[in-house]
C-alpha positions as CSV (number, residue, x, y, z in Angstrom):
1,M,-22.8,83.3,47.7
2,D,-21.9,81.3,50.7
3,P,-20.1,83.5,53.3
4,S,-17.8,80.5,54.1
5,E,-16.4,80.8,50.6
6,I,-15.1,84.4,51.3
7,K,-11.8,84.7,53.0
8,I,-10.5,88.1,54.3
9,D,-6.7,88.4,54.4
10,S,-5.4,91.3,56.5
11,S,-1.9,92.4,56.0
12,P,0.2,94.5,58.4
13,T,-0.2,97.5,56.1
14,G,-3.9,97.6,56.8
15,N,-4.9,96.6,53.3
16,Q,-7.5,93.9,53.0
17,R,-7.7,91.3,50.3
18,F,-10.7,89.3,49.5
19,T,-10.1,85.7,48.2
20,F,-12.9,83.8,46.6
21,S,-12.7,80.0,46.4
22,R,-15.1,77.4,45.1
23,T,-15.3,74.0,46.6
24,S,-17.3,71.0,45.7
25,S,-20.2,69.9,47.7
26,T,-18.1,67.1,49.1
27,G,-15.4,69.5,50.1
28,S,-11.8,68.4,50.6
29,A,-13.0,65.0,51.7
30,A,-13.6,64.0,48.1
31,G,-10.0,64.9,47.2
32,C,-8.7,62.8,50.0
33,T,-10.8,59.9,49.0
34,S,-9.7,60.1,45.4
35,S,-6.0,60.2,46.4
36,A,-6.5,57.2,48.7
37,S,-8.2,55.2,46.0
38,S,-5.5,55.9,43.5
39,A,-2.8,54.8,46.0
40,H,-4.8,51.6,46.7
41,N,-5.1,50.8,43.0
42,T,-1.3,51.3,42.5
43,D,-0.6,48.8,45.4
44,D,-3.0,46.2,43.8
45,E,-1.3,46.6,40.5
46,D,2.1,46.1,42.1
47,S,0.9,43.1,44.0
48,D,-0.6,41.5,40.8
49,S,2.6,42.2,38.9
50,G,4.7,40.7,41.6
51,K,2.5,37.5,41.7
52,A,2.8,37.2,37.9
53,Q,6.5,37.6,38.0
54,S,6.8,35.1,40.9
55,Y,4.7,32.5,38.9
56,K,7.0,33.0,35.8
57,D,10.0,32.5,38.0
58,R,8.6,29.3,39.5
59,R,7.8,28.0,36.0
60,R,11.3,28.9,34.8
61,E,12.9,27.2,37.8
62,A,10.7,24.1,37.4
63,H,11.6,23.9,33.7
64,T,15.3,24.2,34.5
65,V,15.2,21.5,37.1
66,A,13.3,19.1,34.8
67,E,15.8,19.8,31.9
68,Q,18.7,19.1,34.2
69,K,17.1,15.8,35.3
70,R,16.6,14.8,31.7
71,R,20.2,15.6,30.9
72,D,21.5,13.7,33.9
73,A,19.4,10.7,32.9
74,I,20.8,10.8,29.4
75,K,24.3,11.1,30.6
76,K,23.8,8.2,33.0
77,G,22.5,6.0,30.2
78,Y,25.5,6.8,28.0
79,D,27.8,6.1,30.9
80,E,26.2,2.7,31.4
81,L,26.5,1.9,27.7
82,L,30.2,2.8,27.8
83,S,30.7,0.4,30.7
84,I,28.6,-2.5,29.4
85,V,29.3,-2.6,25.6
86,P,32.8,-4.1,25.0
87,T,33.2,-2.3,21.7
88,C,32.7,1.0,23.4
89,H,35.8,0.4,25.5
90,Q,37.9,0.8,22.3
91,Q,39.3,4.2,21.5
92,D,37.7,6.2,18.7
93,S,39.5,6.6,15.3
94,L,40.6,10.0,16.4
95,G,42.5,8.6,19.4
96,S,42.3,10.7,22.5
97,Q,39.1,12.5,21.5
98,K,36.1,11.6,23.5
99,M,33.7,9.1,21.8
100,S,30.7,10.8,20.5
101,K,27.2,9.9,21.5
102,A,26.3,8.8,17.9
103,T,29.3,6.4,18.0
104,V,28.2,5.0,21.3
105,L,24.7,4.4,20.1
106,Q,25.9,2.8,16.8
107,R,28.4,0.5,18.6
108,S,25.7,-0.5,21.0
109,I,23.3,-1.4,18.2
110,D,26.0,-3.4,16.4
111,Y,26.8,-5.3,19.6
112,M,23.2,-6.1,20.2
113,Q,22.8,-7.4,16.7
114,F,26.0,-9.5,17.2
115,L,24.5,-10.9,20.4
116,G,21.2,-11.7,18.5
117,G,23.2,-13.6,15.9
118,Q,25.1,-15.6,18.6
119,K,21.8,-16.4,20.3
120,K,20.3,-17.7,17.1
121,K,23.5,-19.8,16.4
122,Q,23.4,-21.3,19.9
123,E,19.7,-22.1,19.6
124,D,20.4,-23.9,16.3
125,E,23.2,-25.9,17.8
126,L,21.0,-26.8,20.8
127,D,18.3,-28.0,18.5
128,S,20.8,-30.1,16.6
129,L,22.1,-31.6,19.8
130,R,18.6,-32.4,20.9
131,K,18.0,-34.3,17.7
132,E,21.2,-36.2,18.1
133,V,20.3,-37.1,21.7
134,M,16.9,-38.4,20.5
135,A,18.5,-40.5,17.8
136,L,21.0,-42.0,20.3
137,K,18.1,-42.8,22.6
138,I,16.4,-44.6,19.8
139,M,19.5,-46.5,18.9
140,K,20.1,-47.4,22.5
141,A,16.6,-48.7,22.9
142,N,17.0,-50.8,19.7
143,Y,20.3,-52.3,20.8
144,E,18.9,-53.0,24.3
145,H,16.1,-54.9,22.6
146,I,18.5,-56.8,20.4
147,V,20.7,-57.8,23.4
148,K,17.6,-58.8,25.4
149,T,16.3,-60.9,22.6
150,H,19.7,-62.6,22.1
151,Q,20.0,-63.3,25.8
152,N,16.5,-64.9,25.8
153,T,17.3,-67.0,22.8
154,P,18.3,-70.6,23.8
155,V,21.8,-71.6,22.6
156,H,21.7,-74.4,20.0
157,G,24.9,-76.5,20.0
158,Q,28.2,-76.0,21.5
159,N,30.2,-74.6,18.6
160,Q,29.3,-71.0,18.9
161,V,31.4,-68.3,17.1
162,S,33.2,-66.0,19.6
163,D,32.8,-62.2,19.5
164,E,36.5,-61.9,18.6
165,V,36.0,-63.9,15.5
166,K,32.9,-62.0,14.6
167,F,34.8,-58.8,14.9
168,Q,37.6,-60.0,12.7
169,V,35.1,-61.0,10.0
170,F,33.4,-57.6,10.2
171,Q,36.7,-55.8,10.2
172,Q,38.0,-57.6,7.1
173,I,34.8,-57.0,5.2
174,M,34.9,-53.3,6.0
175,D,38.6,-53.1,5.0
176,V,37.7,-54.6,1.6
177,L,34.8,-52.2,1.1
178,F,36.9,-49.2,2.2
179,H,39.8,-50.0,-0.1
180,S,37.4,-50.4,-3.1
181,F,35.6,-47.2,-2.1
182,N,38.8,-45.2,-1.7
183,S,40.1,-46.3,-5.1
184,S,36.9,-45.7,-6.9
185,I,35.4,-42.5,-5.5
186,S,36.3,-39.0,-6.5
187,V,35.5,-36.1,-4.2
188,A,36.5,-33.3,-6.5
189,N,32.9,-32.0,-6.6
190,F,29.4,-33.2,-5.7
191,A,28.5,-34.3,-9.2
192,E,31.5,-36.6,-9.5
193,L,30.9,-37.9,-5.9
194,S,27.3,-38.9,-6.7
195,A,28.3,-40.6,-9.9
196,C,31.1,-42.5,-8.3
197,V,29.1,-43.6,-5.4
198,F,26.4,-45.1,-7.6
199,S,29.0,-46.9,-9.7
200,W,30.7,-48.2,-6.6
201,L,27.5,-49.5,-5.2
202,E,26.6,-51.3,-8.5
203,E,30.0,-52.9,-8.7
204,Y,31.1,-53.8,-5.2
205,C,27.9,-53.9,-3.1
206,K,25.8,-56.3,-5.2
207,P,24.7,-59.4,-3.2
208,Q,26.9,-61.6,-5.4
209,S,30.0,-59.5,-4.9
210,L,29.4,-59.3,-1.1
211,R,28.8,-63.0,-0.9
212,E,32.0,-63.7,-2.7
213,A,34.0,-61.3,-0.5
214,V,32.5,-62.8,2.7
215,M,33.2,-66.4,1.6
216,T,36.8,-65.5,0.8
217,I,37.3,-63.9,4.2
218,L,35.6,-66.8,6.1
219,T,37.8,-69.3,4.2
220,Q,40.9,-67.4,5.2
221,L,39.9,-67.2,8.8
222,N,39.0,-70.8,8.9
223,N,42.4,-71.7,7.5
224,Q,44.1,-69.5,10.1
225,L,42.1,-71.1,13.0
226,T,42.8,-74.6,11.7
227,A,46.5,-73.9,11.4
228,S,46.7,-72.4,14.9
229,Q,45.0,-75.5,16.5
């Protein structure tokens, strides 16, 4: 036995007590090292736990910020629809109650469909106007050609019919045709209109009928001009 392991305890009464203790080969240093290691491990665990908690907090905060941005963007979009779409300016059927997002979206869709229809209608009208302009240009070119040809044609004789007389002849011919057309044509439906038009053409627009009408008109005008001279 190692003498260092025997301790003598002397008391004031003179009695002596012998105390035996067993220590490890490393002595009390091992106990100190073990305690220090345990304390160090506890600090590391606390540090890791703090880091994990801090990471979760940062993720939660980032998610909250992103969610708030998303909600702000949606709200801004609805506010813009409310200010742009005219039908969204009207009050909902419930009166003072705030218009729901579903109602805002539906009215926006309806308005966009309306605008699409208006755009299609305007495009059709524009196309029709272009065709009319093209037809007028063709007619203008034809009339210019006729006028140019007439101007370049030499005048034969002195007794030329004036434009006023020509207009009177044309007017009276059209009056005769209009009166016959108006008295013969029925516009109750398309079938009657078609049938009446063909009958009118066969009766009043035959070359012989037109010739007789023109001769009658020319005779009347000739008598009027002769009487006025």
